[in-house]
Backbone as CSV, one residue per row, in Angstrom:
resi,resn,N_x,N_y,N_z,CA_x,CA_y,CA_z,C_x,C_y,C_z
1,MET,0.836,-1.177,0.000,0.000,0.000,0.000,0.886,1.248,0.000
2,ASN,0.616,2.191,-0.870,1.346,3.451,-0.908,0.754,4.404,0.110
3,ARG,1.607,5.206,0.683,1.144,6.226,1.612,2.141,7.371,1.641
4,ILE,1.672,8.493,2.090,2.518,9.667,2.243,2.581,9.979,3.727
5,VAL,3.785,9.983,4.268,3.983,10.279,5.679,4.496,11.707,5.789
6,ILE,3.846,12.501,6.602,4.270,13.886,6.829,5.198,13.892,8.044
7,VAL,6.417,14.346,7.854,7.392,14.409,8.930,7.715,15.881,9.186
8,PRO,7.319,16.416,10.339,7.640,17.815,10.632,9.158,18.043,10.670
9,VAL,9.607,19.159,10.139,11.030,19.477,10.093,11.639,19.399,11.486
10,ALA,10.922,19.843,12.505,11.447,19.834,13.867,11.744,18.426,14.372
11,ASP,11.121,17.401,13.777,11.329,16.018,14.202,12.477,15.334,13.480
12,ILE,13.048,15.986,12.478,14.113,15.373,11.680,15.454,15.588,12.371
13,SER,16.180,14.487,12.576,17.509,14.630,13.175,18.581,14.800,12.114
14,ARG,18.383,14.164,10.947,19.316,14.386,9.835,18.738,13.854,8.537
15,LEU,19.325,14.299,7.439,18.986,13.848,6.095,20.268,13.324,5.467
16,GLU,20.194,12.188,4.785,21.376,11.627,4.144,21.079,11.278,2.692
17,ALA,22.018,11.579,1.824,21.889,11.236,0.415,22.167,9.753,0.223
18,GLU,21.303,9.094,-0.539,21.494,7.692,-0.933,21.129,7.581,-2.409
19,ASP,22.114,7.787,-3.266,21.903,7.808,-4.714,20.828,8.843,-5.058
20,ASN,19.716,8.431,-5.663,18.646,9.361,-6.028,17.547,9.406,-4.979
21,TYR,17.894,9.056,-3.759,16.945,9.062,-2.644,17.524,9.866,-1.496
22,VAL,16.650,10.210,-0.549,17.065,10.867,0.687,16.566,10.020,1.843
23,ARG,17.473,9.661,2.746,17.092,8.966,3.967,16.791,10.037,5.008
24,ILE,15.568,10.053,5.497,15.123,11.028,6.495,15.121,10.324,7.842
25,TRP,15.901,10.820,8.779,15.986,10.240,10.117,15.124,11.062,11.063
26,ALA,14.091,10.450,11.577,13.191,11.093,12.555,12.884,10.048,13.626
27,ASP,11.607,9.816,13.919,11.254,8.778,14.883,11.685,7.406,14.385
28,ARG,11.818,7.268,13.083,12.358,6.088,12.414,12.886,6.568,11.066
29,PRO,13.691,5.773,10.370,14.175,6.229,9.066,13.098,6.107,7.983
30,TYR,13.040,7.109,7.132,12.136,7.120,5.981,12.988,7.279,4.731
31,LEU,12.536,6.734,3.613,13.235,6.895,2.349,12.342,7.709,1.417
32,HIS,12.888,8.815,0.911,12.142,9.728,0.041,12.779,9.720,-1.340
33,LYS,11.965,9.559,-2.381,12.500,9.503,-3.743,12.717,10.910,-4.275
34,ASP,13.880,11.403,-3.997,14.323,12.711,-4.472,15.790,12.831,-4.092
35,THR,16.493,13.770,-4.670,17.884,13.975,-4.292,17.949,14.990,-3.158
36,LEU,19.022,14.935,-2.414,19.218,15.877,-1.316,19.316,17.300,-1.836
37,THR,19.952,17.465,-2.972,20.097,18.789,-3.577,18.746,19.390,-3.934
38,ARG,17.862,18.577,-4.505,16.539,19.081,-4.893,15.609,19.248,-3.704
39,LEU,15.728,18.406,-2.709,14.821,18.448,-1.560,15.078,19.647,-0.658
40,SER,16.306,19.910,-0.339,16.634,20.919,0.658,16.087,22.317,0.390
41,PRO,16.370,22.913,-0.776,15.951,24.302,-0.953,14.445,24.517,-0.940
42,ARG,13.672,23.557,-1.408,12.235,23.807,-1.518,11.439,23.341,-0.312
43,SER,11.991,22.456,0.501,11.219,21.872,1.587,11.765,22.129,2.976
44,ILE,13.038,22.395,3.080,13.701,22.484,4.376,14.277,23.881,4.564
45,PRO,13.910,24.567,5.647,14.509,25.883,5.890,16.017,25.761,6.083
46,PRO,16.833,26.431,5.254,18.280,26.272,5.332,18.859,26.614,6.691
47,CYS,18.254,27.544,7.426,18.804,27.924,8.718,18.639,26.818,9.753
48,SER,17.842,25.793,9.460,17.630,24.698,10.397,18.685,23.615,10.291
49,PHE,19.557,23.698,9.297,20.458,22.596,9.028,21.907,23.026,8.912
50,ALA,22.791,22.172,9.400,24.226,22.320,9.177,24.572,21.381,8.032
51,PHE,25.247,21.879,7.038,25.506,21.100,5.840,26.851,20.395,5.912
52,THR,26.838,19.114,5.594,28.070,18.349,5.445,28.050,17.759,4.036
53,ALA,28.988,16.915,3.712,29.131,16.453,2.332,27.872,15.788,1.775
54,ARG,27.381,14.725,2.389,26.209,14.027,1.876,25.108,13.972,2.922
55,THR,25.183,14.861,3.889,24.230,14.836,4.999,23.826,16.252,5.362
56,ARG,22.609,16.407,5.781,22.140,17.660,6.360,21.698,17.326,7.772
57,SER,22.290,17.986,8.751,21.991,17.698,10.151,21.215,18.855,10.751
58,THR,20.178,18.539,11.494,19.413,19.608,12.101,20.198,20.245,13.233
59,ARG,19.602,21.194,13.850,20.226,21.894,14.954,20.278,21.027,16.205
60,ARG,20.042,19.735,16.067,20.162,18.812,17.187,21.620,18.399,17.371
61,VAL,22.487,19.364,17.195,23.916,19.111,17.305,24.328,19.268,18.758
62,ARG,25.008,18.245,19.281,25.492,18.291,20.659,26.846,18.969,20.724
63,GLU,27.710,18.653,19.770,29.039,19.277,19.762,29.658,19.228,18.375
64,LEU,30.622,20.100,18.183,31.425,20.137,16.967,32.871,19.890,17.378
65,ARG,33.530,19.006,16.670,34.943,18.736,16.942,35.743,19.106,15.701
66,PRO,36.537,20.190,15.772,37.348,20.569,14.619,38.312,19.446,14.237
67,GLN,38.423,19.201,12.940,39.310,18.176,12.405,40.395,18.852,11.576
68,LEU,41.293,18.074,11.049,42.343,18.610,10.191,41.750,19.175,8.911
69,HIS,42.389,20.148,8.347,42.049,20.712,7.041,40.675,21.376,6.993
70,GLY,40.137,21.818,8.116,38.900,22.587,8.121,37.607,21.799,8.235
71,GLU,37.673,20.485,8.360,36.454,19.702,8.546,36.028,19.752,10.008
72,TYR,34.785,19.352,10.254,34.270,19.202,11.609,33.677,17.818,11.750
73,LEU,33.842,17.235,12.936,33.081,16.052,13.291,31.861,16.585,14.025
74,VAL,30.675,16.363,13.456,29.427,16.869,14.004,28.799,15.727,14.804
75,VAL,28.652,15.925,16.122,28.060,14.913,16.988,26.635,15.361,17.311
76,LEU,25.665,14.521,16.948,24.261,14.841,17.194,23.839,14.376,18.580
77,ILE,22.713,14.882,19.044,22.190,14.539,20.361,21.998,13.035,20.514
78,ASP,21.628,12.351,19.423,21.413,10.904,19.505,22.716,10.106,19.496
79,GLY,23.857,10.805,19.466,25.160,10.153,19.500,25.762,9.864,18.137
80,SER,24.980,10.004,17.076,25.533,9.752,15.746,26.536,10.844,15.380
81,GLU,27.513,10.471,14.577,28.588,11.379,14.189,28.654,11.493,12.672
82,ILE,28.855,12.715,12.199,28.928,13.003,10.770,30.147,13.888,10.558
83,THR,30.955,13.565,9.558,32.103,14.405,9.240,31.724,15.356,8.122
84,SER,31.971,16.638,8.360,31.664,17.627,7.332,32.772,17.653,6.289
85,GLY,32.453,18.240,5.172,33.464,18.468,4.153,34.066,19.854,4.336
86,ARG,35.264,20.051,3.813,35.919,21.360,3.936,35.103,22.487,3.324
87,SER,34.405,22.178,2.229,33.658,23.222,1.534,32.478,23.733,2.357
88,TYR,32.115,23.022,3.423,30.999,23.447,4.272,31.454,24.146,5.550
89,ARG,32.744,24.365,5.669,33.299,24.973,6.887,32.643,26.314,7.212
90,SER,32.574,27.200,6.237,32.021,28.534,6.514,30.533,28.461,6.855
91,GLN,29.781,27.545,6.226,28.361,27.402,6.544,28.173,26.915,7.972
92,ILE,28.983,25.973,8.398,28.884,25.466,9.768,29.275,26.557,10.754
93,GLN,30.366,27.258,10.471,30.803,28.336,11.359,29.730,29.413,11.476
94,HIS,29.115,29.757,10.374,28.046,30.760,10.390,26.837,30.261,11.172
95,ALA,26.441,29.016,10.943,25.248,28.455,11.600,25.394,28.412,13.105
96,PHE,26.635,28.232,13.584,26.858,28.102,15.026,27.579,29.290,15.634
97,GLY,27.700,30.374,14.874,28.291,31.595,15.402,29.769,31.479,15.727
98,LEU,30.485,30.692,14.951,31.931,30.531,15.159,32.680,31.490,14.251
99,GLY,33.787,32.014,14.712,34.533,32.979,13.925,35.669,32.372,13.296
């Protein structure tokens, strides 16, 4: 049976790219048939997310650990860890008020 599940943005802990799909992590994982690039600008408020290479993490960030070459290890409240890409350094710094 097909169905459409509405997941409030506030309930999303992270979004991950999986080929031409997006894995939405909330109360449980959901798979959405769209790309992360296409989904984010039209459906997700950019100020709610810290951008990493293939993941968008909500503001449920517990800590940031600076890594070599400008990356960050982003630790979420649920304990999951995501490594950012260097190209997202300024976006992460801006989102969290880092200079």
